[in-house]
N, C-alpha and C positions, 0 to 999 in steps of 0.2 A: 511504588505506589505510596508507600509511607512518607517518602521524600516529597511527593507532590502535595500530600496533605499537609506536611510541615511548612511547605512553601505557602500554602493558603493561609495557614494559621498566622505566618509572619506577615504576610501581606495584609490581612484584616487587621492586625495590630498597627501597622504602619499606616493604613488607611484611616483609622479612627483618630490618630494623632496628627493627621495631615490636614492642610487647608485644601479647599476646592477653588481652583483658578480656572476660569473660562470653561467650566463644565468638566474639567479633568483633574483627577486627584494628583497633587504633585508630591505626595509622600512615597510612592512606589517608584524609586529609582534605582541606581546601581547598587545602593546599600542593601536593598532588599534581595538582589540577585547574587549577593556575595555568597561564595560557597562556605559551608561550615568548615571548622578545622579538620573533621574527619575526611573531608573530600578535597582538602587543599592538596594539589599534586605536589607541593613542596615539602609537605610534612613527611616525617621520617616513617611513619606506619600508614599503610593503605588499608581502608576498609572495604570488603566487597559486599555489596548489597544484592539480595536475590529479591527480585520483584514478583510476587505471587499474583496470579490472576486466576479467575474461573471462567471458562467459555460459557457465555450466554446465548442460547439458540434464540433465533427470531420466530415468531408465529409462523406456522405452516402456511404457505401461500396457496390459495384456493383457486386462483384465476388462471392457472396453467394446467389444470387437469390432474391426472393421477400422479401421486408421489411415491417416493420410495426412500427408505432410511439409507443415507449416504454419509461418510465422512468427507472431508474437503478433497482428498486425493480421488475418491470415487466420483465425486461431482465434476472434477477435472476430467476424468476418463469419460464420464457421460456426455460432457460437452464436445469432446474430441471425437467421440463415437457419432454423435448427431452430426458434426461437420463433415466427417468421411462419408456418411451415408447420404447426405444431402447434396454435397458438392463433389462431383467426380473428378475435378482438377485439384482437390486438397490433397496436400502430402505433409507427412510428420516426419521430422528428422532430428538427429542429435546424438549425443553420445549415450550408448546403451538403450535408446528408446525402443529398439526392436525387441529387446528382451523384457521390456516392460518399464525400464528406467530404474534409477536407484530408489525412488520413492513410489514406484508402481503405478504412476500415473497413466502409462500407455499399456499396460498389461492387457494382452489378448488382442490388441488392435492389429498387429501384424498377421496373426493367424486368420483374423476375420476379413481383412482388406487386402492382404498381400504384401510382399517384400518390396514392391515397386512403390508403394504409397506410404509405408512405416518402415524406415531403415535407419541404420546407424551410420555415423559420420566419423572420420578421424578426430583425434583429440585436438582440435584448432577452432577456437571459438571465432576468430577472425574469418576462417574459412566457412564455418557454419552460417554466420550472418551473410557473408558476401554470397554464398550460395543461394540463400534464401531471397536475397535482393534479386538475383538473376531470374529465379523462378517467378517472384512476384511481377517483375517487369513484363514477363510474357503473358500475363493475365491469369496465371493459376493462383491458387491459395496456398501460401507457404506458412507452416506453423513449425518455427524452429525452437529447439529447447537448448538452453544453456544449463549444464548440470546443476551448477550452484551460481547464485548471483554473484558471488565473490570473483568468479572467473570471467566476469562479462567485459572486463577491462581490456583484454587483447582485441575485442571486437568494437571498442569505443569508436575508433576511426570510421569503421564501416557503418556504424549506426548513425553517428553525429555528422560525418562528412558525405556519406553516400545516401543512405536510406532517407534521412530526414530532409535532404536538400534535392532529392532526385527530381521532384516535381517542379521546384523552383528553378533549378538550372537548365531545365528543358523547356521552360516556357509552358508548363502544363501540357506538353506534348506526350510526356511519358511519366509514369510514377510506379512505386512499388507499395502502393497502399494496401495490397492484399498480404502483407507480411505481418506476422504476429511472433513476437520473441517471448517465450515463457521462461521463467527462471525461479527456482526455489529461493526464498528470501528470509532473512532475519535470523534471530537467535533461537537456539534450541536448548541452550544451557551447558553443552558440552562440545560445541563445534569449533571451539578456538577461533584464530584469526581468519582463517581461509574458509570457514563454514558458517559464519555468523553475520555476515555484513548486510547492511541495507543501503544499497548505492543509488537510490532513487534521486538523491539531491544532485548527483553528477549530471543527470539527464533533464533535470526540471528546468534548466536554463536554455533548452534546445528547442526552438520552434520547428514544427514539422514532424514531431513524433508525440505520441500520447503514452501516458504513464498511468497504470492502473493497479491497484492493490486491494484485494477484497478482504472482508473480515469474517466471513463464514461460507459454508458450502453452498447455500442458496445464492449468495452473492456472487460466489466464485463462478458458477456455471453461467449465470445470466450475464456477467460482466466479460467473461471470456468469450462467449458466443458474440457478444457486441463487438469486442475487439477483433475478432476474426472477420466479422462482416463489415467493420468500418473501413473506409476508403483512405485510410492513413496508416502508415506503420505504427505499431502499438508494442509496448513493452508491458508484459504482464507478470508482476511479481507475485509469487505464491507464498504465503507465511507458512514455512515448513513446519513450525511447531504445532500448528493446527491441523496439518495433514490427517492425523488420527485422533486428536484431541477434540476437534469440532466435529459434532453429529447433528444432522437435522433432517427433516423431510424435505427431500429435493424433488421437484418435478422431473418426470421421466422424458417428456417431450421437450424439444428446443423452446426457449423463451429468451427475452433480451432485457437487460437492464440498461437504462440510458447511461451513456458516458458523460463526463463533465457535469454530473449532477449529484451534489452532496445530499445526504440524507440526515435530517434532525431526528436523532434516536430519542432525545430527552429535552423537553422544554425547560428553561431556566431563566432567571432575570438578573443574576448578579455576575456571573463569569460564564464565558463561552469556551468550551473545551473542543479543540479540533485535533482528531487523531485519524489514523488509518491503519488498516491491517490489525495485528495482534493488539495494538495499543488501545484500540477501541475498547476492548474487554477490561484492560487496566483502567481506563478513564471511567468506565461505568462504576466501578468499585470506589474510586476517588470521588466521583460525584456523590454517591450515597454516603461516603463517610464525611465528606464536607457538609452535607445537609444534616446529617445526625449530630456532628460534634460542634459545627461552628454556625449552623442556621444559614449556610450559604447556598443559594439557589444556583444550580450549575446547569447550563445548557450543553448538551453534547452533540457534536456533529462528526459523522463520518465522511471525510472528504471523497473517499473511494477513487476518484480520479485526481492524480497529483497534477497532471498537466494535459490539457488546460483545465484549471481548477474552477470551481463554481463560486465565483466572486459574489453573485447575487445572494447566495444563501449565507455565506460566511460573513459578509460585510454588512448585512441588514442589522441595523441598531435596534436592539429589542429593550434596551434598558432606558429609563428616563434621563439619566445623567451620564453615566460611564459604562464602558463595556471593557472588561478585562478579557483578553483573547489569549488563551494559552495553546500553543501548537505543541504536539507531542510526537516524538519520532523515537525509534529504537537507536539511531545513531548517537554516539557520545556528543558530538558537536554537529548538529544539523544546520547546514548553510541555508537559512531561510531565505525565501525568494519571493515571498509575497509582497505586494505593494498595498499599503493600507491608508485609509484616510486618517488625518492627523488627530481626530478625537479618539483614537484607540490607544490603549497601552497594550504593546505587543510583548509577549514573554515567549521566548522558544525554550521548550523544556525537554531533556533527554531522560527518558524513563524507560529503562532496558526492561524487557520481559525475561531476561535471563540473569546472569550474574556480573553484569557490567556496573561499575560504580556509577552513582547518580550524583 
């Protein structure tokens, strides 16, 4: 977070010294994006930065009826419970889900709905997704769990070459649109390389599949239910650092939050910050610090759906002359895939919520 503020400070200094050409500041270039000596990968000593953030709950929704205090994993359980109760064809499967899962997201569901609807699979991610595709093609609702997003790569071929293309290759005669793949995602601070990854960028270039990442319990339940009922295969990444840290009043009954619709959380006129998942809370603090220390007015957008993303909300120019657009992800180098109009300064920013160097 501090690194992002340092970047804004440097950018502000460059902007004051630069000229304006065709409505675009020319001073913010490669020089302003150069890493500091501390972050230079060729330097002898490496500095590890821990980015602190505080979860900020959203206002309690009133339009969906009774609410109950839930953390993020409990809101996931509630969404899955609603699905199994409403849809008799729905099944949930994955490694250890019958026992409640390593993060307890499916706890109690096998006892309530039976072992034919909530069951374990072998440790084979390719098989889990392939099995889910087969179930979805028959018209049933399949909710597959990959135990950690880091282990989704063995299923990459099934997702990209089979699930995403099933409707296209059959000329819309068949599809597996009722498949949803859940996976715990992102850093926790102690997960090391196999339990900390954010692989959304690998799938963001693949038409035929939707990618969703929530920021809070209320968002998680509404977006997951929308994914499950969407007629396209969806990948739903769950920020595992928020499983217990994020607590809100969540509606008990089913409700839906539209996919491919970003949410403007804070209005601003100088800089637009785009984030998703955990990084939304990091950027909230960055926006406040930028306003207090620099007088920079930051707009904050939660993208929510990574693919297909909400171009109308993100690309709407709110500034009179220039828009600095900073996209934030947890990955060290996020392969940005957005296409922007030429009047934008685009900056990709890696700001980990854990102990990854920035």
